N, CA and C atoms as an extended XYZ file, in Angstrom:
231
Properties=species:S:1:pos:R:3:atomname:S:1:resname:S:1:resid:I:1 pbc="F F F"
N        35.486      -44.965       -5.103 N   MET     1
C        35.344      -45.632       -6.382 CA  MET     1
C        34.506      -44.750       -7.308 C   MET     1
N        34.907      -44.606       -8.524 N   ASP     2
C        34.179      -43.787       -9.484 CA  ASP     2
C        32.923      -44.501       -9.966 C   ASP     2
N        31.994      -43.721      -10.470 N   THR     3
C        30.793      -44.283      -11.059 CA  THR     3
C        31.176      -44.969      -12.359 C   THR     3
N        30.669      -46.185      -12.571 N   PRO     4
C        31.029      -46.898      -13.793 CA  PRO     4
C        30.407      -46.256      -15.022 C   PRO     4
N        31.111      -46.359      -16.129 N   SER     5
C        30.574      -45.832      -17.382 CA  SER     5
C        29.871      -46.922      -18.166 C   SER     5
N        29.929      -48.148      -17.674 N   ASP     6
C        29.373      -49.278      -18.415 CA  ASP     6
C        28.135      -49.888      -17.750 C   ASP     6
N        27.275      -49.061      -17.199 N   LEU     7
C        26.025      -49.579      -16.653 CA  LEU     7
C        25.194      -50.159      -17.785 C   LEU     7
N        24.521      -51.273      -17.509 N   ASN     8
C        23.693      -51.855      -18.564 CA  ASN     8
C        22.262      -51.320      -18.443 C   ASN     8
N        21.414      -51.747      -19.367 N   ASP     9
C        20.035      -51.248      -19.395 CA  ASP     9
C        19.286      -51.578      -18.109 C   ASP     9
N        19.524      -52.765      -17.569 N   THR    10
C        18.859      -53.151      -16.317 CA  THR    10
C        19.289      -52.240      -15.179 C   THR    10
N        20.568      -51.918      -15.100 N   ASP    11
C        21.061      -51.005      -14.063 CA  ASP    11
C        20.363      -49.652      -14.168 C   ASP    11
N        20.229      -49.168      -15.375 N   ARG    12
C        19.558      -47.877      -15.579 CA  ARG    12
C        18.088      -47.955      -15.169 C   ARG    12
N        17.432      -49.069      -15.502 N   GLU    13
C        16.033      -49.237      -15.106 CA  GLU    13
C        15.892      -49.285      -13.591 C   GLU    13
N        16.799      -49.986      -12.930 N   ILE    14
C        16.781      -50.057      -11.466 CA  ILE    14
C        16.928      -48.658      -10.878 C   ILE    14
N        17.909      -47.915      -11.346 N   LEU    15
C        18.140      -46.571      -10.826 CA  LEU    15
C        16.947      -45.650      -11.097 C   LEU    15
N        16.346      -45.773      -12.251 N   THR    16
C        15.184      -44.945      -12.586 CA  THR    16
C        14.012      -45.257      -11.657 C   THR    16
N        13.772      -46.539      -11.411 N   LEU    17
C        12.681      -46.918      -10.501 CA  LEU    17
C        12.970      -46.471       -9.076 C   LEU    17
N        14.204      -46.647       -8.627 N   LEU    18
C        14.542      -46.235       -7.264 CA  LEU    18
C        14.533      -44.722       -7.097 C   LEU    18
N        14.738      -43.998       -8.170 N   ALA    19
C        14.651      -42.533       -8.100 CA  ALA    19
C        13.207      -42.103       -7.808 C   ALA    19
N        12.253      -42.966       -8.124 N   LYS    20
C        10.833      -42.672       -7.872 CA  LYS    20
C        10.392      -43.102       -6.480 C   LYS    20
N        11.180      -43.984       -5.849 N   GLY    21
C        10.825      -44.434       -4.503 CA  GLY    21
C        11.508      -45.742       -4.153 C   GLY    21
N        11.449      -46.109       -2.890 N   ARG    22
C        12.100      -47.331       -2.407 CA  ARG    22
C        11.389      -48.565       -2.962 C   ARG    22
N        12.187      -49.611       -3.177 N   GLU    23
C        11.667      -50.852       -3.746 CA  GLU    23
C        12.415      -52.045       -3.162 C   GLU    23
N        11.770      -53.203       -3.189 N   THR    24
C        12.437      -54.453       -2.851 CA  THR    24
C        12.982      -55.083       -4.126 C   THR    24
N        13.838      -56.037       -3.957 N   ARG    25
C        14.404      -56.755       -5.096 CA  ARG    25
C        13.295      -57.420       -5.910 C   ARG    25
N        12.341      -58.051       -5.226 N   GLY    26
C        11.238      -58.712       -5.914 CA  GLY    26
C        10.368      -57.747       -6.690 C   GLY    26
N        10.101      -56.603       -6.107 N   SER    27
C         9.295      -55.589       -6.780 CA  SER    27
C        10.005      -55.068       -8.023 C   SER    27
N        11.295      -54.834       -7.896 N   LEU    28
C        12.076      -54.393       -9.060 CA  LEU    28
C        12.060      -55.457      -10.153 C   LEU    28
N        12.229      -56.713       -9.761 N   ALA    29
C        12.224      -57.810      -10.733 CA  ALA    29
C        10.901      -57.862      -11.486 C   ALA    29
N         9.795      -57.712      -10.778 N   ASP    30
C         8.476      -57.732      -11.414 CA  ASP    30
C         8.313      -56.578      -12.394 C   ASP    30
N         8.738      -55.405      -11.984 N   GLN    31
C         8.562      -54.223      -12.828 CA  GLN    31
C         9.464      -54.234      -14.066 C   GLN    31
N        10.651      -54.797      -13.919 N   ILE    32
C        11.610      -54.825      -15.013 CA  ILE    32
C        11.453      -56.096      -15.856 C   ILE    32
N        10.746      -57.083      -15.302 N   ASP    33
C        10.526      -58.368      -15.970 CA  ASP    33
C        11.834      -59.131      -16.156 C   ASP    33
N        12.604      -59.184      -15.071 N   LYS    34
C        13.850      -59.960      -15.025 CA  LYS    34
C        13.784      -60.858      -13.794 C   LYS    34
N        14.579      -61.914      -13.777 N   HIS    35
C        14.601      -62.827      -12.640 CA  HIS    35
C        15.115      -62.107      -11.392 C   HIS    35
N        14.523      -62.428      -10.261 N   GLU    36
C        14.891      -61.778       -9.000 CA  GLU    36
C        16.366      -61.974       -8.657 C   GLU    36
N        16.917      -63.138       -8.962 N   ASN    37
C        18.342      -63.369       -8.683 CA  ASN    37
C        19.233      -62.439       -9.503 C   ASN    37
N        18.863      -62.212      -10.751 N   TYR    38
C        19.634      -61.296      -11.598 CA  TYR    38
C        19.564      -59.871      -11.043 C   TYR    38
N        18.371      -59.450      -10.636 N   ILE    39
C        18.216      -58.117      -10.042 CA  ILE    39
C        19.067      -58.010       -8.781 C   ILE    39
N        19.089      -59.067       -7.992 N   GLY    40
C        19.915      -59.076       -6.783 CA  GLY    40
C        21.388      -58.887       -7.085 C   GLY    40
N        21.869      -59.561       -8.136 N   GLU    41
C        23.267      -59.396       -8.544 CA  GLU    41
C        23.554      -57.970       -9.005 C   GLU    41
N        22.647      -57.390       -9.753 N   ARG    42
C        22.834      -56.009      -10.217 CA  ARG    42
C        22.811      -55.041       -9.028 C   ARG    42
N        21.930      -55.278       -8.062 N   LEU    43
C        21.877      -54.406       -6.878 CA  LEU    43
C        23.176      -54.480       -6.082 C   LEU    43
N        23.736      -55.680       -5.960 N   LYS    44
C        25.024      -55.812       -5.267 CA  LYS    44
C        26.084      -54.967       -5.965 C   LYS    44
N        26.124      -55.057       -7.278 N   TRP    45
C        27.096      -54.308       -8.067 CA  TRP    45
C        26.867      -52.797       -7.919 C   TRP    45
N        25.598      -52.384       -7.952 N   LEU    46
C        25.275      -50.959       -7.794 CA  LEU    46
C        25.635      -50.463       -6.392 C   LEU    46
N        25.533      -51.334       -5.384 N   ARG    47
C        25.951      -50.957       -4.025 CA  ARG    47
C        27.459      -50.762       -3.961 C   ARG    47
N        28.214      -51.597       -4.657 N   VAL    48
C        29.676      -51.457       -4.687 CA  VAL    48
C        30.055      -50.066       -5.181 C   VAL    48
N        29.332      -49.571       -6.158 N   TYR    49
C        29.603      -48.243       -6.717 CA  TYR    49
C        28.859      -47.127       -5.985 C   TYR    49
N        28.205      -47.484       -4.878 N   ASP    50
C        27.500      -46.509       -4.043 CA  ASP    50
C        26.395      -45.764       -4.809 C   ASP    50
N        25.750      -46.459       -5.741 N   LEU    51
C        24.635      -45.853       -6.469 CA  LEU    51
C        23.303      -46.169       -5.811 C   LEU    51
N        23.255      -47.280       -5.076 N   VAL    52
C        22.072      -47.641       -4.297 CA  VAL    52
C        22.539      -48.091       -2.916 C   VAL    52
N        21.606      -48.143       -1.988 N   ARG    53
C        21.908      -48.616       -0.634 CA  ARG    53
C        20.649      -49.254       -0.056 C   ARG    53
N        20.873      -50.026        0.987 N   TYR    54
C        19.737      -50.554        1.722 CA  TYR    54
C        19.083      -49.424        2.500 C   TYR    54
N        17.776      -49.356        2.445 N   HIS    55
C        17.051      -48.486        3.363 CA  HIS    55
C        16.754      -49.287        4.626 C   HIS    55
N        16.420      -50.563        4.439 N   HIS    56
C        16.128      -51.463        5.550 CA  HIS    56
C        16.611      -52.848        5.139 C   HIS    56
N        17.806      -53.207        5.573 N   LYS    57
C        18.453      -54.437        5.135 CA  LYS    57
C        17.630      -55.673        5.472 C   LYS    57
N        17.006      -55.707        6.639 N   GLU    58
C        16.262      -56.878        7.079 CA  GLU    58
C        15.116      -57.238        6.135 C   GLU    58
N        14.516      -56.260        5.504 N   THR    59
C        13.416      -56.519        4.575 CA  THR    59
C        13.851      -56.393        3.114 C   THR    59
N        15.113      -56.063        2.889 N   GLY    60
C        15.621      -55.942        1.526 CA  GLY    60
C        15.064      -54.742        0.786 C   GLY    60
N        14.780      -53.688        1.511 N   LEU    61
C        14.246      -52.473        0.897 CA  LEU    61
C        15.412      -51.575        0.471 C   LEU    61
N        15.442      -51.262       -0.808 N   TYR    62
C        16.522      -50.464       -1.384 CA  TYR    62
C        16.062      -49.046       -1.693 C   TYR    62
N        17.049      -48.158       -1.725 N   GLU    63
C        16.806      -46.790       -2.169 CA  GLU    63
C        18.018      -46.318       -2.954 C   GLU    63
N        17.795      -45.319       -3.760 N   ILE    64
C        18.897      -44.745       -4.528 CA  ILE    64
C        19.721      -43.853       -3.597 C   ILE    64
N        21.024      -43.836       -3.800 N   SER    65
C        21.899      -42.977       -2.989 CA  SER    65
C        21.974      -41.592       -3.622 C   SER    65
N        22.581      -40.662       -2.892 N   ASP    66
C        22.789      -39.317       -3.450 CA  ASP    66
C        23.622      -39.400       -4.725 C   ASP    66
N        24.635      -40.249       -4.719 N   LYS    67
C        25.483      -40.426       -5.901 CA  LYS    67
C        24.665      -41.004       -7.060 C   LYS    67
N        23.781      -41.945       -6.757 N   GLY    68
C        22.913      -42.513       -7.785 CA  GLY    68
C        21.949      -41.484       -8.343 C   GLY    68
N        21.390      -40.656       -7.471 N   GLU    69
C        20.485      -39.574       -7.915 CA  GLU    69
C        21.218      -38.621       -8.850 C   GLU    69
N        22.428      -38.268       -8.464 N   GLU    70
C        23.230      -37.358       -9.286 CA  GLU    70
C        23.523      -37.987      -10.648 C   GLU    70
N        23.919      -39.253      -10.635 N   TRP    71
C        24.245      -39.929      -11.873 CA  TRP    71
C        23.024      -40.043      -12.788 C   TRP    71
N        21.897      -40.453      -12.235 N   ILE    72
C        20.696      -40.655      -13.057 CA  ILE    72
C        20.185      -39.324      -13.609 C   ILE    72
N        20.321      -38.253      -12.858 N   SER    73
C        19.851      -36.953      -13.349 CA  SER    73
C        20.686      -36.464      -14.528 C   SER    73
N        21.938      -36.896      -14.606 N   LYS    74
C        22.814      -36.484      -15.708 CA  LYS    74
C        22.655      -37.345      -16.938 C   LYS    74
N        22.175      -38.593      -16.771 N   THR    75
C        22.180      -39.524      -17.887 CA  THR    75
C        20.810      -39.873      -18.444 C   THR    75
N        19.763      -39.627      -17.698 N   VAL    76
C        18.417      -39.960      -18.165 CA  VAL    76
C        17.667      -38.681      -18.446 C   VAL    76
N        17.283      -38.515      -19.673 N   ALA    77
C        16.573      -37.287      -20.049 CA  ALA    77
C        15.086      -37.476      -19.957 C   ALA    77
């Protein structure tokens, strides 16, 4: 599946934060100031496109994928 061209601002914020290190859904929600359920939905969508992945599924710890790193390096200056 190709990387989407229609990522929203929240998706970009998630990818930028994950590029700095692993995070949980709750931690991302706090940092972005969005509801945790919304962040969870965005993470699911980002996983579909292989931009993020679970580092530890049992604790909900996420990390950016190689594809996500590549994408964020091209789009965020």
